[in-house]
N, C-alpha and C positions, 0 to 999 in steps of 0.2 A: 558281725557278732562283736560287741564292746564288752570289754572286761576290764574291771578296777582291781585296786590293789589288794581291797579287802575282800576278795572273791566274789563279790556280787557281779552279775552280768546280765546284759540283755541282749535279745534277737538268737539267732540260730543258724548254723554254716550246713547242717545236715540232717535237719529236723529230728536231733536226738540220737544218732548214731555215733559221732565220735565226738560229742560236746566235751567229755568228761577230760580226755586226753588234750584236747584243743585248750582247755579252761587251764590245764597244768602249764602248757608251753605257753600260753599267754602271760601267765604270771611270771616264769622265768624270764621272758623276754621282756618283762615289765623291769625287773632285777638289774638284769644286764644291760639294758638298752641297747640289745643286738637284736634284728630281726630273724627269721627262720623260717624255711619253706618246709612244710610238713608232708609225708605222703602215706595215705592209708589204702590198701588194697586186700581183695579178697584172698589172695595169695599169702598175704602176710601171716605171720604166724601169732600177730597180734589182733588179726581181723576180730575173732572171736570176743577177746576183752573190749575191744573199744566199740563193738555192736555192728560192724559193718559186715557181719555174716550174711547179709542178703544179697551180696553180690556188688561188683564193680569196683572202683577206686575213685580217689578224691583227692586233689592237691588242694593245700590251705597254707596261705602265706600268714604269717604272725608277726605283727611289729608295733612297738610303740606308737600311740596317736601323734601326728604330726600337728603341734599345736599352732604352727605358724601358717602351713596349709589350709587346715580346715577351715577357717572364719570364710577365707577367698571361695571355697567350695559352697559353705552354707549360702554367703551372700548370691553368687551365680545361682544356684539351685532354688533356694526357697523365695529371695526378696526380689532377684531380677528375673527369673524365669529363663535362664539361659540354659541350653544343653552345653554339656563339658565333657572333656574327657582326662579322667584321672589315671596317671600313669606311674606304675610302680615297677621297678627292677627288682624281679622276684630270684634271677639266677645270675650270677657273675661275679667278679672280682669282690673281695670281701669289702674293700673300701667304697664300692658302689652300691653292694646289695641294699634295699630298701630305699635307694635314692626315689622321690617322688615329684612329680610334674602337673600341673593342671593347666590345661589348654581349654580356654572358654569359646564359645562360639563368636564372640567379638574379636579374637585373635590375641587376647591378653594371656600371656604366659606368666606362670607364677611357679617357683621351685627351683631346684638346682640347675646352676648353669654349666650344662654339661651335654654335648653332643645334640644341642638343641635342634639343628637344622632336620637330622633325621627321625628324630623323635617327634617332632612337630609335623612331619611328611605323615607318618605312621598314625599319629593322632587325627589329621584331619581326615584322612581314608575312613578313621573309626567313626568320626562325626557323621561323614557322609553316609557310611553304610547304616549308622544307628543302632550297631551291637558290640557287647563287649568281645575281647579277644585276646589271645596269647600271641607275642609275634617274637622274632628273634631278631636282636638288633645287629649283632655280629655273633661269630663263631662261639663265643663264649657267654654272652649277655643275652638274657631273655627277658621282656617285658609282659606286664599284664596292663591292657589298656580297657580300662571300665568307660562304656559310656553311659552317661547319667542325664536322663532327661529329667526337666522341671516336672513335679507332682502333677498330674492331671486335675482340671477344674471342673467343677459341675456348675452352670450357671441355672437356677430354676425360676420362671416367672410365674408368678402366681403362687400366695402364701396359703393354699388350701390344707386340708388335712392331708391329702397324699403327701404334699411337700414335706411335712414334718418326718413322716418315716422316710422319705427319700433321702433326706438331708442327712439324717442319721447313719442310714447305711453306707452312704457315699464315703462320711468321714471315716466310718469304720474300716471301708477298703482303702483310705489313703488319698482321698479326692479333697481338695480345696474346695469350700462350698460357697455359693454367692445365691442370696435371694433376692429377687428384684419385684416388687409390688409398691405402687403409689397408694393403695388403700390402708391406711394405717391402721382400720380395724382387722386386716389380714396380714400385713406384713409388718410385724412388729417384734421387739426384743422380748415380750413375754412368751408369745407364741415359737419363737426361734432363737431361745438363748444360747444354743448351740452352734449356730450358723458362725461361718468364719467372717462373712461380710454380709450387711444387711444394708440395701440401697431402697429407700423410699421415694422413688421416682418413676415417671414414664419411662417405656423402654428406650425411647430416643434418645432422653438425658443420661438413661442408666448405662448404656451400651458406649457412652462417649467417656465414662469413666473406669472401662476396664478394656485388657486387651484380650481379644478372642484370637487364639495361636489354634495349632494343629493337635494340641494338648487340651482343647475344651470341647466339653459336652453342654449342648443347650437343650433344655426341656420346657415346653409352654404347658401350663396346667390350668389356665383360667376359664376356658369355654368362653372367652369374651374376646371379639374381634378388635375391639379397641386396643386391648394389651396384646394379644396374641400376634396378631397380622404385623404390626409395626416390628416387634422382634423377629418374626419369622423373615421378613424383608431382608433384616440385617445379617441374620444366622445363615441363611441360605447363599450369601455373598461372602461369606467369611471362609477360612480355613478350619472352621470347628469339626472333629471328626464324627460327631454323631448330633443330629438335630431330630427331635422327638415333639409332637404335639398330641394332647390328649383329645378324645371326640369319639363320637360314634362315625359309622361309615357316611351318614347324611350329613353329619357336621363336617367331617373331612371334606366331602364334594363340595359343599357350598364354600369352605375356606380355599378349596384349590380353585374354584373358579374365581374368587376373588383376587387370589394371587397372580393368577395368570392375566388379568386385567391390568396389575399395577406394574406389568412389564417384566416379570420375572419368567424364565423360559422353563420348558419342560424338564430339561437337563438338572435344573437347579432343584425344581420341585422334585425331582427323583430321588434326590439326596433325603428325602423329608420321612421319618419312620412314624407312620399314621396309618391304622391305630397304632397307639403306641405301647412296647412293652413285647416281651414274648408272651406267647398264648400258654398260660400256666392254668386257666381257670380262676384267674385272682379276682376276689370279690371285695375284700375289705381293703381300706386305704394301707394298710401295712402290706397287704398281698399284692396290691398294684403297683407300689413302691419298689418290692423286690423285684415284679416283673420287668419294671422299668430300667433299675438299676442292672439286671441280668444282661439285657440287651445292651446297655450302655459299655459294661464291662467286654461283653462279644465284639462289639465293634471296635473297642480300644484294641483288643489282643488280634483281631482279624487285620486290623490297620498294621501293627507291628510286625505282622508275618509277610507283608507285602514289599516289594523293594521300595527303597527310601526314596521319598520324594526330593530331590537333592539340589533343585533349583535355587531357592533361597539360600542354602547353605553354600554352594558354589559362590553365590554373589558375595556372602558373608566373608567367605574363606579365602577369595581370589585376591 
C-alpha cells in the first residue's frame, strides 16, 4: 500500500479492514521519517474500530519509501525480469529498524552494509524456496524477507478476435503481454493498441527476440500449422509454465501426429493444454478468452504451490 503526504493512497493491506488506521500511521511515519511495526488483533479493544472484528490478527510495517533502493528493485523486477528478495528489519534496535537490503538473483546486493553474510544466506534460502517469510536474525532482530518474482508474461501467437479479449484480461490480471503474428492484417497496432509488445514476424524469428522463462505462458490461436507448429516446437522445449493451443479434437490429433514426427517426445506433448481453456461452455471470443485465462492462472498458481525448481537458482547463487 502506497501512501502520499496529501493523504492519497493506492493499494490495500487488508481488503479494507485496517486501511484507515494504517493511513494515519503512514502519514505520521512520513512526518517523522521513522518506521513503525503495527499490530491489529481481534482481541484488541480497537479491533471493532479498525474493522478487524472478523477475527485473526495482522502485522503491518510502515516506513518511508527508500528512494535509493527502489529504482534497483524496479530495474530487477520490471526491466531485467530477475527474481529478488527485499529484506527489511521489522524488529530490532532503533538504529537498525527499517534497514533495507535487496538481493537479486544475479547475486547483486544493494542496501545497508550490515551483517551482509547472514542476511545474504537467509535471502538465498528465500530465493530457492520462492516464498516470502519472517525470520529471526538474532535474539533481538527480526527480518521480513519478501520474495519478488518478475511479473508473468503471456505470449499470444495469432491476432484473432479471441486474442483481443485475452490480452485485455491478461493485462487486467497483471500479466505483460506479447502478440506475435506476421500477418499484418491480423497483428497490427489498430487491432491491438493495448498490447505491451507487438511482433510482426514468424514464430521462429519472434521467439529469438523474447526470453521465455518459468514465468511465461504461451498460447497458440491461429489454427494454421505454419504458425502454430513452429511456435509449439519452441514452446514445448522451453521452461514456460503454460502452453496451450486452440483447436478441435480432430485438429489436436493431427497436430499431435505432426509434432511427434518432428522429434518432440510424448513427455513434451503432455505439457500441451489442448483443447485449450477451462470447460465453462464458452462460445463468444470474450468467453473463450476468459476460459483460457482462467486455465493460465490455475496453472500458474498450481506451479507456485509446488516445491521450487531450484536447479537454475542453485547455479546462479553458488
